Structures are given as C-alpha cells and as structure tokens.
C-alpha positions in Angstrom: 76.5 83.2 109.4 73.3 85.2 109.2 75.2 88.5 108.9 72.6 91.2 108.0 75.1 94.3 108.1 74.1 96.8 105.4 70.6 95.7 105.2 67.4 97.5 106.3 64.4 95.5 107.6 60.8 96.5 108.4 58.9 94.3 111.0 55.0 95.1 111.3 53.5 94.7 114.6 56.9 94.6 116.4 56.0 96.7 119.5 55.6 93.6 121.4 55.5 90.0 121.6 56.9 87.9 118.5 57.3 90.9 116.4 59.5 92.6 119.0 61.6 89.4 119.3 62.1 89.3 115.5 63.1 92.8 115.3 65.6 92.8 118.3 67.2 89.5 116.7 67.5 91.2 113.2 69.1 94.3 114.8 71.6 92.1 116.6 72.5 90.5 113.4 73.5 93.9 112.1 70.4 94.9 110.2 69.1 98.6 110.6 65.4 97.9 111.7 62.1 99.8 111.4 59.7 99.0 114.2 56.2 99.2 113.0 53.1 99.2 115.4 49.7 100.8 115.3 50.4 102.0 118.7 53.6 104.6 118.7 54.4 104.0 122.2 54.9 100.4 121.9 56.9 101.1 118.8 59.0 103.5 120.9 59.5 101.1 123.5 61.0 98.5 121.3 63.2 101.0 119.6 64.3 102.0 123.1 65.5 98.6 123.9 67.3 98.1 120.7 69.0 101.3 120.9 70.2 100.7 124.3 71.8 97.5 123.0 73.9 99.5 120.7 71.9 98.6 117.5 70.0 101.1 115.0 66.3 101.2 115.0 63.6 103.8 114.0 59.9 103.7 115.0 57.6 103.6 112.1 53.9 103.5 113.3 51.1 102.9 110.9 48.1 100.8 110.4 48.6 98.0 108.0 45.0 98.1 107.1 45.3 101.5 105.5 46.9 101.2 102.2 47.8 105.1 101.9 49.3 105.3 105.4 51.5 102.3 104.7 52.7 103.7 101.4 53.3 107.1 102.7 55.1 105.9 105.9 57.5 103.5 104.1 58.3 106.0 101.3 59.2 108.6 104.0 61.1 106.0 105.9 63.1 105.0 102.7 63.8 108.6 101.9 65.3 109.2 105.3 67.1 105.9 106.1 67.5 104.0 102.9 65.5 101.2 101.0 63.8 98.3 102.8 65.6 95.1 101.8 63.7 92.7 104.3 60.0 92.9 105.1 58.5 90.6 107.8 54.7 90.8 107.9 54.1 90.0 111.5 50.8 91.7 112.3 47.9 89.2 112.7 45.1 88.5 114.9 41.7 89.9 114.9 42.3 93.4 114.6 41.1 95.6 117.2 40.2 93.9 120.5 41.0 90.4 121.9 41.0 87.3 120.0 37.9 85.2 120.9 37.3 82.0 119.1 34.1 82.2 117.3 32.6 79.6 115.0 31.7 80.6 111.3 27.9 80.2 112.2 28.1 82.7 115.0 30.0 85.3 113.0 28.9 88.5 111.3 30.1 89.8 107.9 31.8 92.6 109.9 34.0 90.1 111.7 35.0 88.6 108.3 36.2 92.0 107.1 38.3 92.7 110.1 40.2 89.4 110.0 40.7 89.7 106.3 41.9 93.4 106.4 44.6 92.6 109.1 45.8 89.1 108.1 45.5 89.3 104.4 45.2 92.9 103.1 47.7 94.1 105.6 50.3 91.8 104.1 49.5 92.8 100.6 49.7 96.6 101.5 53.1 96.2 102.9 54.3 94.1 100.2 53.1 96.4 97.6 54.9 99.4 99.1 58.2 97.7 98.8 58.2 95.0 96.2 59.1 97.5 93.3 62.1 98.7 94.8 63.3 95.4 95.7 62.8 94.3 92.1 64.9 97.2 90.7 67.5 96.5 93.1 67.2 92.8 92.3 67.4 91.9 96.0 64.6 91.3 98.7 63.5 89.1 101.4 59.8 89.0 102.3 58.7 86.7 105.2 55.1 86.4 106.6 54.1 85.0 109.9 51.1 82.9 109.4 49.5 80.1 111.3 49.3 76.4 111.2 45.5 77.0 111.2 45.8 78.3 107.8 46.9 75.0 106.6 45.0 72.3 108.9 41.7 72.2 110.2 41.0 73.0 113.7 37.6 72.7 115.3 38.2 75.5 117.8 36.4 78.4 116.5 39.2 79.9 114.2 37.6 79.7 110.9 37.8 83.3 110.0 41.4 83.7 111.2 42.3 80.6 109.2 40.7 81.7 106.1 42.7 85.1 106.2 46.0 83.3 107.1 45.4 80.8 104.6 44.9 83.4 102.0 48.3 85.0 102.9 50.0 81.7 102.6 48.7 81.3 99.2 49.6 84.7 98.2 53.2 84.5 99.4 53.5 81.3 97.2 52.5 82.9 94.2 54.5 86.1 95.1 57.5 84.1 95.3 57.1 82.7 91.7 56.5 86.1 90.3 59.6 87.7 91.9 62.1 84.7 91.9 63.9 86.1 88.9 64.3 89.5 90.5 66.4 88.2 93.3 63.5 88.2 95.7 62.5 85.2 98.0 59.1 85.0 99.7 58.5 82.6 102.4 56.0 82.0 105.1 56.3 80.9 108.7 53.3 79.0 109.9 53.3 79.3 113.7 52.3 76.8 116.5 51.6 77.7 120.0 53.6 80.8 120.9 53.9 82.5 124.5 54.4 85.8 123.1 55.8 87.3 126.5 58.2 84.4 127.0 57.4 85.0 130.8 58.2 81.6 131.9 55.0 81.5 134.0 53.2 78.4 133.0 49.9 77.8 134.4 48.1 74.4 134.4 46.5 75.1 131.0 49.8 76.0 129.4 51.6 72.9 130.9 48.8 70.9 129.6 49.2 72.2 126.2 53.0 71.9 126.3 52.9 68.4 127.5 51.1 67.4 123.9 53.8 68.8 122.0 56.6 66.3 121.0 59.3 68.8 122.0 57.7 69.4 125.5 57.4 73.2 125.4 55.4 75.9 123.8 57.1 78.3 121.6 58.8 81.7 122.6 59.6 84.7 120.6 63.1 83.6 119.9 62.0 80.6 118.0 60.3 82.6 115.1 63.2 85.2 115.4 65.9 82.8 114.8 64.1 81.5 111.5 63.4 84.8 110.2 67.1 85.8 110.7 67.9 82.7 108.6 65.4 83.5 106.0 66.5 87.1 105.8 70.1 86.1 105.1 72.3 85.3 102.0 72.4 81.8 103.2 68.7 81.4 102.4 68.9 82.6 98.9 67.7 79.2 97.4 64.5 79.0 99.5 61.4 80.7 98.3 57.8 79.9 97.8 57.8 77.8 101.1 55.7 77.5 104.2 57.8 76.4 107.0 56.0 75.0 110.0 57.3 76.2 113.5 55.3 74.2 116.1 57.3 72.0 118.2 56.3 69.0 116.2 52.5 69.4 116.5 52.1 69.2 112.8 54.4 67.8 110.1 54.2 67.9 106.3 
C-alpha cells in the first residue's frame, strides 16, 4: 500500500523538522523527491540522508514568498527531472526569525505581511507553479500542512499566524472543488503540538503538555509524514477538500 513509485514529490521547507520527515518517508515509499528549503545547506543535508538510504532526491532551494523564484525553480526542476505529481506545502511559521507569540494589539502591519506571505501566499505560489501541469496530466496531489489554530481559537498570541493558516485552509477547500474533475486532490493537515526534532528529550514543560493530550504524547515528524504518504497515494483518490486534524486528540470535529 501507498506505493509512490513513478511519482515525483516536492516538499517545501523540508531541510529540517517535519518537512524532512515527510520527504524521507515519501522517498522510502518510492517517490523521487525534491527537497526545498530557503537554506541550501539544509536542503543538501536532507538530500544526503535520503541518497545514503538509496533513494532519489534533489535539492531545490528557493523562497516560497518569491513568486518568480518559485516558478523558475520548479520549471527548471521539471525540465531536468520530470513533472511534479505531489506537492506538500510544509513551509510555515513567521518567516524570518523565531516564532514569538504576539497579541494582535501588540502587532505591527509589517508582522501581518510576514505571516501572510509565508503561510498563505507561499502556498499559493507553489500551487500556481504546478497546478496547470497536474490538470493537463489529469493527476495531482496537493497537501498543505496547516495548524489547528487556523480552525479553533487559542488565546496564546497566535492570531496573526492563525489568520494566515486559516486562509490557507480555506484556499485548499476551494482549490479541491476547482480541480477535482481534473484528477487532482487537495487536502490540509491541521497539526497539533509537534516536536520537530523528535529528540526524545522531554523537559518538564513538554511532559506537562503531553499529559494533557488523550494519547499522552506530543507528535513527532513521522506522524504527519505517515498521513502525507496516504494522502499522496492512489488509495486516497476519493479524499479531497478535507482538513484532517492530527493532534493526539486535543481537538475533535
């Protein structure tokens, strides 16, 4: 099951963390993978690990917020390596710098733009670059990694992030309706709390948060990776327009 042989997948922000985990699993399932990251060294490191495991991987560094850079990089890759069948929009967070919870009242319009450019426009830029080809070939899988904060209210200073992620979730629902007849599925994974390093080093704060979850642990990169492998597969051809919550039971709908 979930055989991706003969398919090509592009995963954005896959130089580390959740994105790297997704890319490594898609490669293990047989897909040729394009490893995107804004940092070329991180992309190269993920490619090295995948290649050493015996799978096909290519580094594809670009900034998802730069429409022309996205289009140029993906066109060049497709000329060299074949068309993208699977797009995973994983890039997120606050753009440059660390993620710092900030209330809307304390925010600046420049903050609004940064969150929106990464979490919403970044998704649109990448989809725009591949969707016509998918439509012509009458096959495609588009998966966007979002957040539960884009669906439910949380009073922890993530209103800007949540607004952008909520926009991406809505965009994906409508994209699914527009492209379903062309053999393309479009789905969103709304993540809960994830340890991107899967380090196994749980401090007191982490243990406290894990204890609140019904499953008793926080997520690790292999959790979203496994769901991506399913959504990218032939077996998931009847699932589209959905927002799938992956959160250890912290939110159900």
